[in-house]
N, C-alpha and C positions, 0 to 999 in steps of 0.2 A: 243576169236576171235570174238565172237558175239557182244561184247560191242562196238568196233569201228564202226561197221556197224550201230548200233542203234544211236550212237552219231552224225553220219553224217547228217541225216535229221534235227536234232535239230540245228546243226550249220548252215545249209543252211537257215532254217527258221529265225534264229537270224540275219543272214547277210542280209536277205531281208528286215528286219524291221529297218535298220539303218536310222537315220534321219540326215539331214544336221545340221551342227553346227551353232549357232547363232553368228553373227559377229557384230551386232549393239547393243550397250548398250546405253540406254537413261535414264537420271536422271530427275525425275519429282518432283517438290516441292509440298508437300501436307500440307495445313494449317489445324492444328488440334486445336480446341478450348480447352483452358486450364482453369480449375476452379481457380479463384482468390479469396482469402479470403478478403472480403471488410472491415472486422474489425479484430483487434488483440484480442488475448485471454484475455489480461489484460483490455480490454474495456467492457467485458461482466460483468454486475452487479451481485452481490451476491444475490440469492433469500432470502426472509425473512425466519427467523427461525420459526419452528413450534410452536404452542401454548404450553405453559407450563401447570402446574396444574391449575385447575379451582379455581378462587378466591372465598372466602367464602361470601363476601358481594356483593350486587348488585352494589354499587358504584365502588368497585375495579374491578368488572367484566366489567363495562362500560368503565373504564379507560383503561383496558387491551385491550378491543375490539377496542377502538379508536386508541390506540397505534399500534396495529397490522394492522388496516386499513391503517394508515399512512405509515407503512413499506411497505405494498403491493402497495400503490399508488406511493411511491418513486421508487419501483422496476419497476413498469409499466412505469413511466415517463422516467426512464433511458433505459429500454429495448425496448420500442416501436420504437424510432427513429433508433436504431440499426437493428431491424428486418425489418423495412421498407427499409433501405439502403441495407441490405443483399438481399432483394427481388428485388432490382433494382429500387425502387421508391425513392421518396424524403421524408426526415424527416418532418412529419407534426407537427402541434401545438397540444398540449394536454391541456385540461382544467385545470385550477388551482383549488386547493382544499384549501380553507382558513383555515379549521380546522387543516390541516397538516403543515401549514407554521408557524414556530416558530422562 
């Protein structure tokens, strides 16, 4: 019999805390920026392969060094405009390397 008497103050307190219902619903359009990929995955150049074993002669080493230099320049020439476009800039002009043009 004691339990209904204790529940009565709790029910009265909850009844006093009732809030009015919301009758107005408003739809608001929110513009959210979405990241857009400026380049496709197939446009990304392949990085140059790492150096192989060291050549035995100085002449072969110089040829290998020049070849790897030209591979790196080729990669830079292809990647630089893509990076600039990705950053929101314009593709700039890159210097020409006569020793790499064949």
